[in-house]
N, C-alpha and C positions, 0 to 999 in steps of 0.2 A: 463463417470456418467454425466445423466443430471444433478445433484443437483451443479455440478461443475460451471457452469457458468449457489422509491416514494416519490415523492419527494412535501414534503407536505411544505407550507408555514411555514416560521419561527414564533417565537412570533413578536407580534406587536413591533414598536420602545418602548422602554424605558420610564418611567414615570422621566422625566429629576429630576423634582424638588426634589424625595429622593436619588438622589448622588451627586447633584451641590457642596454640602458641606462634603460628604465623605473623610474625611482628618482623618488617625493616627498621633496622638500627644501624647507626653509626659511631663509632668513636671517634668523638673529638678530642685536643687535650683541654679546651674551656671548660667543657661543660660534661665530659662523661659520658655516659650513653644518653644519645637524643635520638628518640621517635623521628623517624622522616618520610613514614606510611602507614598503615594497618587498613583493617579490616573492617568495612562500615556495613557490608552485607553479604551471607552465604547463597549462594544459589545454585541448588542441586552441587554438580563436584568440583564450581566454579564461584570467584570471589571477585566484589565489586572495592576495589581501594579509595582509600580516600583522599588521592589526585584523581585518579577517576573522577570520582563526582565533583572536587575543587575546580576541575576544567569544565566541565560542562556548565556550573555556577558561573565562572566568569564568561564562558561565550554567551550562555544565555543573560546575563547582565549586560552584556554589550546588545546584543540583540533588543531589548526594554528601550534600552536607552536611543535606541537607535528610532525605534517605532513611539518615544515619548510616553511608554507604560512605566505609570510606578510599581516596582519589584514587590510583590507581594511580601510578610515579615519573614525573614532570612530562615525561621525555621522549619514556618512553611515550603517555602520554594524549595530547600533543601530534602525535603519529602517527597514532592512533587518528581522531583528530579531524579531521587533516588529508585522512586520507582518504576521512572519514564526506562532507566537503566536496567532495572531486572526486567520489565516486561521486556525489551531488546533484548536479554541477555537469554532469555528461554525459548525463544523464535530461532535464534541465532543457536543454540546449542541442539534444538530438534534439528537443523540446517543440518547441521555437521553429521550428527548421528546416520541422517536418511543420505547421504553422502550428495547434498546440493552444496554446489561449490561454483564461483567464477573464476574461469580463465584470465591469466597475465594479458592475454592480446586482448581478449572482450574489454577488460578495466581497463586497458589501453585507449581504444577504440572510445571507450563513453568518456573520458577526460579528455580525448580531444573533442569529442562533439562540444561538451560541456567551454571547454576554450573558445570553440567556434560559436555559440551563441553569447559569448560575452565578446565578441570579435579583438581575441586575441589570442596569438600563437599558441603551442605550448609552453614555449619560455618564457613567454610574457606572464603567462598566468601561471607558473611556478613563481616568477619573482613579484607578481601583486601579492599571492598567498605568503610568502615569507615577507612581505612590508607589512603585512597585517599579524606576524607572528605567527601564524599556521606552519605547520610543517607539513611541505607537499607528501611526505611519506603517509603521515596521519591521517590526511586527508584522502590520500589516496586507500585508505583504511577502511574508512570510513564511507567514501563510498561502495569499496568492496559492500560492505555490510548493508547498504540499502538496495544495491542490487539483489542481492538473496534473500532481502523480507519482503522485496514483492515480487520475487519467484514461489517464496515459499507461500506467500497468501495465495499467488495463483493457483498453486498446485495443492494445496491443503482446502481451497474454499469456493474461489472465482471458479473453476475450474470444475465446479459440482453442481454449480448453481444453473440450472434449467427454466427456460420461459415457453411456456405452449404458445401456441397458436391462439387459444381460446383465450388468455390472458393478453394479448394483443390484442385481438378483437375486444375484448370488455375495456381495454383503455382507450381504444377509437372510439369507440359507441358513446363515449360522454364527450367525444369535441364538439358538440354543441354548447357543453358548457366553456367559452374560452375564456368565463375571472376564472375558472379553476386549473382549467388543462394547458391552455396556451401560455400561462405563467411560466416564468422562468426567476429564482429569488437567491438573490445573495443576503447569504445570513452567518451570523454567529452563533458559535452556542457554549451551554455549558452544559458537562454531563457528570452529575453525580453516580458513580455506580453502584447499584445495588441487585448480587444474584438474584432472578425469583428464587428458586431456592433455598435463599438465607433465611435465619432466622428471622421472625415479626422484631425482634426487639432492636435487631441490626439492622434490618427496610426502617424503623421507625429513625435511627440515628442516624441513617443517609437521608430521609425525606427532611428532617429538622435541618440538614446541611445544607441542602439546596433550598430551602425557606431562610436559611441567611445568607444566602447569598443573593436572592430574592429581593430580602428587605433592603440590603445595601444597594441592589440596581434602583429602588424603590426611592430610594433617599438619596438619587443623585450620581453615586458611584459610578465611575467610567467602566463599562462593559469589560473593556481587556486587562485592566485589573482585576476586577473579580473575578472575572474567568483564569487569568494566571494564578492566580490567590486559591480557588474553591474546584475548578474542573480536571475530571480523572481523563479526562479527552487528550490525546498524543499531542494534539496543536494545543494546547492549555496556554503556552508561553507565548502563543502568535495570537493571542485574543480570544481562540477558537473561531478562526475565521475561515469561512468555507469559497470556497469558488461557485461560481452560477449553479443552479442545479433546475433541472424542469421538476414542477407541480407529481409526474410520475414516480421520481426519483427520491422521492420524499415517501415515509411513511402516511399513510392515512391521517393519521390523527395531527401531524406537521400541517399537509396539505390543507386541511380542513379550518385548522387554527388561523393561518397565514395569511387565508382569502381574505378575511376580515380585518387584518392586522396593516397597520399602517408604517412605512419606511419610517427608520428612527427608533418604533414603540418594540415593548419586551412584552414576551407571550406570559401567562402563569405557568406553574410549573405543569409539568406535561411528563407521566410515568408510562415507561416501557418495560420490556423485558431485561434491559439493560442498566435500569434504572431511573433515574431521573434527570428531565433536559428544563431549560430554561432558552428559550430562542429569541433574537433580536433581527428583527428583519430589519439588512441594512439597505436593500435595493431589490426593484421589481422590471421585470419587463413582459413585454409579449410578445410573442414567438407567431406572426402569420403564414399560412403557407405559402407557397409558391412555384411557379415551375422552374425546375429543378433539370438541368440537361447536364450530365457527366460521361467522363471515358472510363466505358467499365471495362475490365477484363475476363476473359473466361478462363479458369485457371484450372489445374491439379495438381494434389502435392503428395507427398510420402512424407511421413513423421515418424521419427525415432525419438520417444520421450527420454529425458533422464529421468533414472530412479533409483529408489534401494538397490536394486538388482543391475542395473546400467547407467554405469561410471559416465561422465560425460566424452571422455575417450572412446570408452566402447562404443557410443552412439553415434561419435562424428566416425568411428572406423566402419560400424555397417552401412552408414549411407553414402560412404565414399564407396564402400566394394558393391552398393547397388548403383551406383554411378557406372562404377564401370561394367557394369552385367547391362546398362541397357547405350551404353557406346557400344557391347558388341554385338545389338540388336535387340535386347529384350522389349517386349514391349512394356511400355510406363503404366498400363491400367492393371495388368497381371501382375507387378509386383507391388502396387499400390495394395492390392486386394488381398496379396501374399503376406505383406510386410511391414505397412504403415499401420502406426497405433492410435491414430485418428478414425470420428465414427464416420469420416467420409469412406473409409475403405472399403466397404462391400459395392458403392458405385466406384472404384479405381480411383478414390485420391481427389472425383469431380468436388470442387467448389462453388460450381454455375458461374455465373456472373457478379463479378466482385467490383464495388464501386470505391473511389478514395475513400480509406478513415475505417473501410470494413475490417482490415488485418493489422497484425500488430506494425509497427513503424520498419524492421529490421527484413518482415516478409516483405511490405510493398515497395521497399527501395530494391530488394533484387527483383521482383518480380517485374517493376517497371522497364528493367533493364532489357526487359528478354524480348525477342522477337518471336512471333507465333511461330509453333511448333520448335521451339528451343528451350533445353532443359540448363538449369542454374548449376553451378556449382554447389555445395553444402553450404547452406543457407542457416547460421543457429538462432534460437527466437527463445522468450523466455517458457516457451512449450517444449524445446528440444531441438534437435535436426533436420532441417528438410531439405526435399528434393522438389524445385518446383517446375512446370511446365506450364507454359502458356499457349493455350490451343487458340483464341484470335482476340479480338477487340471490335469495340465498339462505343457509337454515341447512343446515349438513351435519355428522353423523359424518365426521371426516375423520382415526380413527384410523390404517386402512391405507395410505392417500394422504400423508399426513406422514408415517409410518416410509417410504415409500419418496423422499419427497421430501428426509427429515433425512439419508440417506442417500446421499443424491446429490447433494446438497449437499456434504457431508462429504469425497465425494471428489475432487468437485470441489474445494475447496478444499487438500485436500490438493497435489493433478494441478498445481492456477495456481501453491500455492509453491514446490515443486520446480520447476517450470516458469519461475519467475519469479528464482529465484535462478540457475538457468544461463543466462537471458537476459542479469540483470545482468552477469554475469560476463563474457559474450562481449563487451556494450557497454564493461564496463571495459578489456579485454584491448585492444579493437582502439582505444584513447583513444590521442592523442599527450598525454603525462604528460612534465614537467621539474622534479624537487623542487630546488628553493633555498633550503632551510631553512638551512643550512649557512652563510647569506650574514647570517642573523640572529643 
């Protein structure tokens, strides 16, 4: 699906005079003026408060306790979590500036889906959150932010990643070596960030930090605890544990080292453009090829994207107008050629034969309910608003096709992750950040 896969300057540095004296206080009879909150960091034209940081500290402490992981020293943990807040904040600021939003309707659908996955009604889910001391409104806001961050990543990075047929061919040509290419890895990682363009002395400081982490691991320290203390990755407080990944989804350096690594072993330090990595191989498994029969759908679609120039409301309105034109006799392929903002537009929006899992869940769910020749109502996905038409269906042996698709997805995921880390570092580097932890 072509739509599956803009960086503009952030606002200018803030006017510090407006923020120098921003401290929340309350008058109490016994103690006079008492500070109840203050700023711990300034991020562009926004601030991070002590209360926000303390809330994340408490939540992370609970999470680490559940995992049986010893928390890092308080000062280290505080610094890492503050950096996580800052990185999220600059992304959310960019999303807001460029008009990326999530409607209340879509948010409610997501919350219902989360409740269903936990086998609860929405009211039961609400009660469970309250029992854990979590405000439902706060949880709702956090889920909204998570959706926005995923869409921002898709828009700014993933949609720009391409995989050539030559890359797929090259990958498949190496399948004769099953020890490398049929393996999937379950790994945990530590990342000590160091930009390629940083001064040599700064890179050396970061290398030494990675070496200190590796030394602790060699001395028998728990990997999760060392990750929580040293890693700059977003999953540091979760022990750096990653989902199963095929070899092709890993960088070449990682895959080459993991081939000879045994489960439970830790790798030497691996340098990349993003910094210094330490990997622990948790487990590995081999995926052998087999005949695969799947139900496929031949479909086409029209996509109107949400962008800086097109709001979500405008995109939905445009799709609704196109739906009315189709109902009045317009031809789908002609409207797709004229209006669709997807790479399939020149072919009338034709997606070819689509297998389960090839498209995002929202698109696939809507497509499954259609009969051949039927056109959907407007469908929202992370890419924008769609109209979908099913042409025909079939059952097909897709062993070779799936093999190529799996290779394509693995290569895309690897390239997208590398591109995302580089983009995120650039976004963070150009943000105006002033630390005020010493004031607390």
